[in-house]
C-alpha positions as CSV (number, residue, x, y, z in Angstrom):
1,X,10.2,-0.6,-16.9
2,X,10.6,-3.8,-14.8
3,X,8.5,-3.4,-11.6
4,X,9.3,-5.7,-8.7
5,X,6.3,-6.7,-6.6
6,X,7.4,-7.4,-3.1
7,X,4.6,-9.9,-1.9
8,X,4.3,-9.6,1.9
9,X,1.3,-11.9,2.1
10,X,-0.9,-14.2,0.0
11,X,-4.7,-14.5,-0.4
12,X,-6.0,-17.6,1.4
13,X,-7.0,-20.4,-1.0
14,X,-10.8,-20.1,-0.4
15,X,-10.7,-16.4,-1.5
16,X,-8.4,-16.8,-4.5
17,X,-11.4,-17.2,-6.9
18,X,-12.5,-13.6,-6.2
19,X,-9.5,-11.7,-7.6
20,X,-6.5,-13.9,-7.5
21,X,-3.5,-13.3,-5.2
22,X,-2.2,-9.8,-4.2
23,X,0.3,-9.7,-6.9
24,X,-2.4,-10.5,-9.4
25,X,-4.5,-7.6,-8.1
26,X,-1.8,-5.1,-8.7
27,X,-1.0,-6.5,-12.1
28,X,-4.6,-6.2,-13.2
29,X,-4.9,-2.7,-11.7
30,X,-1.8,-1.4,-13.6
31,X,-2.9,-3.1,-16.8
32,X,-6.4,-1.5,-16.5
33,X,-5.4,2.0,-15.5
34,X,-1.8,2.6,-16.4
35,X,0.9,2.1,-19.0
36,X,2.3,-1.5,-19.1
37,X,5.1,-2.8,-16.8
38,X,7.1,-5.9,-16.9
39,X,6.5,-7.6,-13.6
40,X,8.8,-9.6,-11.4
41,X,7.4,-11.1,-8.2
42,X,9.3,-11.7,-5.0
43,X,7.7,-13.9,-2.3
44,X,9.1,-11.8,0.5
45,X,7.0,-13.4,3.3
46,X,8.5,-16.8,2.4
47,X,12.1,-15.4,2.4
48,X,12.6,-14.2,-1.2
49,X,14.0,-10.8,-1.8
50,X,15.7,-9.0,-4.7
51,X,19.4,-10.0,-5.0
52,X,20.2,-6.3,-5.2
53,X,18.3,-3.0,-5.6
54,X,19.3,-3.1,-9.3
55,X,17.3,-6.3,-10.0
56,X,14.3,-4.2,-11.0
57,X,13.8,-0.6,-12.2
58,X,11.2,0.1,-9.4
59,X,9.5,-1.7,-6.5
60,X,6.0,-1.9,-5.0
61,X,5.5,-3.5,-1.6
62,X,2.1,-5.0,-0.9
63,X,-0.2,-5.2,2.1
64,X,0.0,-8.0,4.7
65,X,-1.8,-9.5,7.7
66,X,1.4,-8.9,9.7
67,X,2.6,-5.7,11.4
68,X,5.6,-3.7,10.3
69,X,6.9,-3.8,13.9
70,X,6.7,-7.6,14.3
71,X,10.0,-9.2,15.3
72,X,10.0,-11.6,12.4
73,X,13.1,-12.5,10.4
74,X,11.6,-11.8,7.0
75,X,10.2,-8.4,8.1
76,X,13.7,-7.4,9.4
77,X,15.3,-8.4,6.2
78,X,12.6,-6.6,4.2
79,X,13.4,-3.3,6.1
80,X,17.0,-3.7,5.3
81,X,16.2,-4.3,1.6
82,X,13.9,-1.2,1.6
83,X,16.8,0.9,2.9
84,X,19.1,-0.5,0.2
85,X,16.5,0.3,-2.5
86,X,16.1,3.8,-1.1
87,X,19.9,4.3,-1.0
88,X,20.1,3.1,-4.6
89,X,17.7,5.8,-5.9
90,X,15.3,3.1,-7.3
91,X,11.6,4.2,-7.0
92,X,9.7,2.5,-4.2
93,X,6.0,2.5,-3.4
94,X,4.6,0.9,-0.3
95,X,0.8,0.1,0.0
96,X,-0.8,-0.4,3.5
97,X,1.8,-2.7,5.2
98,X,4.3,-1.5,2.6
99,X,3.5,2.1,3.6
100,X,4.2,1.2,7.2
101,X,7.4,-0.8,6.4
102,X,8.7,2.3,4.4
103,X,8.2,4.5,7.5
104,X,9.8,1.9,9.9
105,X,12.7,1.2,7.6
106,X,13.7,4.8,7.2
107,X,13.4,5.8,10.9
108,X,9.7,6.5,11.3
109,X,7.3,4.6,13.6
110,X,4.2,2.4,13.1
111,X,1.9,1.3,16.0
112,X,-1.6,0.0,16.4
113,X,-4.1,2.8,15.7
114,X,-5.8,4.2,18.8
115,X,-9.1,4.1,16.9
116,X,-8.8,0.4,16.1
117,X,-9.5,-1.0,12.7
118,X,-10.1,1.4,9.8
119,X,-12.2,-0.2,7.1
120,X,-14.4,0.5,4.1
121,X,-14.3,3.3,1.5
122,X,-13.2,6.6,3.0
123,X,-12.4,10.1,1.8
124,X,-8.8,11.1,1.5
125,X,-7.8,14.8,1.6
126,X,-4.8,15.8,-0.5
127,X,-2.6,18.2,1.5
128,X,0.3,18.6,-0.8
129,X,0.4,18.1,-4.5
130,X,3.3,16.7,-6.6
131,X,4.0,17.0,-10.3
132,X,3.2,13.3,-10.8
133,X,-0.2,13.7,-9.2
134,X,-2.1,14.4,-12.4
135,X,-4.9,14.6,-13.2
136,X,-5.0,16.9,-10.2
137,X,-7.4,16.3,-7.4
138,X,-8.0,17.8,-3.9
139,X,-9.5,14.6,-2.5
140,X,-10.2,11.0,-3.5
141,X,-12.2,8.0,-2.2
142,X,-10.3,4.8,-1.6
143,X,-10.7,1.5,0.3
144,X,-9.0,1.0,3.7
145,X,-8.3,-2.2,5.6
146,X,-5.8,-1.7,8.5
147,X,-5.4,-1.8,12.2
148,X,-1.9,-0.2,12.3
149,X,-0.9,3.3,11.3
150,X,2.2,5.3,10.7
151,X,2.5,7.5,13.7
152,X,5.8,9.2,13.0
153,X,7.3,10.1,9.6
154,X,10.9,9.4,8.7
155,X,13.4,12.2,8.4
156,X,12.8,14.0,5.1
157,X,9.2,12.6,5.1
158,X,6.6,14.9,3.7
159,X,2.9,14.4,4.4
160,X,0.8,14.3,1.2
161,X,-2.7,13.2,2.4
162,X,-4.8,12.4,5.4
163,X,-8.2,10.9,6.2
164,X,-10.5,11.2,9.2
165,X,-9.2,7.9,10.6
166,X,-5.7,8.1,9.3
167,X,-3.6,11.3,9.9
168,X,-0.7,10.0,7.7
169,X,-2.6,8.5,4.7
170,X,0.1,9.2,2.2
171,X,3.7,10.5,2.4
172,X,6.9,10.7,0.4
173,X,10.6,10.5,1.5
174,X,12.9,12.4,-0.8
175,X,12.1,12.0,-4.5
176,X,12.0,8.2,-4.8
177,X,9.9,6.7,-2.0
178,X,6.1,6.9,-1.6
179,X,3.8,5.4,1.0
180,X,0.0,4.9,0.6
181,X,-2.1,3.5,3.4
182,X,-5.2,2.9,1.3
183,X,-5.8,-0.1,-1.1
184,X,-6.4,1.0,-4.7
185,X,-5.8,-2.6,-5.9
186,X,-8.7,-4.3,-4.0
187,X,-11.9,-5.4,-5.5
188,X,-15.0,-4.6,-3.4
189,X,-16.0,-8.3,-3.5
190,X,-12.7,-9.3,-1.9
191,X,-12.9,-6.5,0.7
192,X,-16.4,-7.7,1.7
193,X,-15.1,-11.3,2.0
194,X,-12.3,-10.0,4.3
195,X,-14.7,-8.0,6.4
196,X,-17.0,-11.0,7.0
197,X,-14.0,-13.2,7.8
198,X,-12.7,-10.7,10.3
199,X,-15.9,-9.7,12.2
200,X,-14.5,-11.0,15.5
201,X,-11.4,-8.8,15.1
202,X,-12.9,-5.7,13.6
203,X,-16.3,-5.7,15.4
204,X,-19.9,-6.0,14.1
205,X,-20.6,-2.3,14.0
206,X,-17.5,-1.4,12.0
207,X,-18.1,-4.3,9.6
208,X,-21.7,-3.3,8.9
209,X,-20.8,0.4,8.4
210,X,-17.9,-0.6,6.0
211,X,-20.2,-2.9,4.0
212,X,-22.6,0.0,3.4
213,X,-19.8,1.9,1.7
214,X,-18.7,-0.8,-0.7
215,X,-21.2,0.1,-3.4
216,X,-19.9,3.6,-3.6
217,X,-17.5,4.6,-6.5
218,X,-13.8,4.8,-5.7
219,X,-10.9,6.7,-7.2
220,X,-8.7,3.6,-7.7
221,X,-8.0,4.6,-11.3
222,X,-6.7,8.0,-10.2
223,X,-4.4,6.5,-7.5
224,X,-3.0,3.8,-9.8
225,X,-2.4,6.5,-12.4
226,X,-0.6,8.6,-9.8
227,X,1.6,5.6,-8.8
228,X,2.4,4.9,-12.5
229,X,3.2,8.6,-13.0
230,X,5.5,8.5,-9.9
231,X,7.4,5.5,-11.3
232,X,7.7,6.9,-14.8
233,X,8.8,10.4,-13.5
234,X,11.9,8.7,-12.1
235,X,12.9,6.6,-15.2
């Protein structure tokens, strides 16, 4: 299966030594926890998009420092591409910004979260289980790093999971589109670097509280396995 990685941001140079770029993080996560994919990268934030939905067998859209509602040309073009991918029946998974883009592209809504930034390792409650969600779990612990949230699901959207900070933490649209607010690809060392770099934006108290969670175990392997199962179930 050829998996297209839609890169919506890039790690700044002085943090690249930690875990590489965002595309590298997903590649390593899938190689570690899931069956192998053939990867193709699209530098979306610099104007590169698939020539058609059929360029790859499935797509994954990464996180970003930008907001899904920003009036920026490449973001508008990305939403159009997501609609085309969805219309083609190709599997699509959006993570964080990609999760929010999926909602916006298909008629939902993303805004700034009323609670402000949501950061650190948090518990996610599974509300609705799908066949590809095996091994089965009723909750999982994942890393979060976001200030925006999906507030309204698209038509045909089904809520799959929530957290205390994020009422729409995971959702699907139809059979082929999946959004996940958390970050199963992030290394804790990179998350800590981001937290320290963003203290002025996030706030001292939230950063300190998030840092205390980073030595806790996460269920990244489970979520990457679920994403892999989701893609493979639609082959």
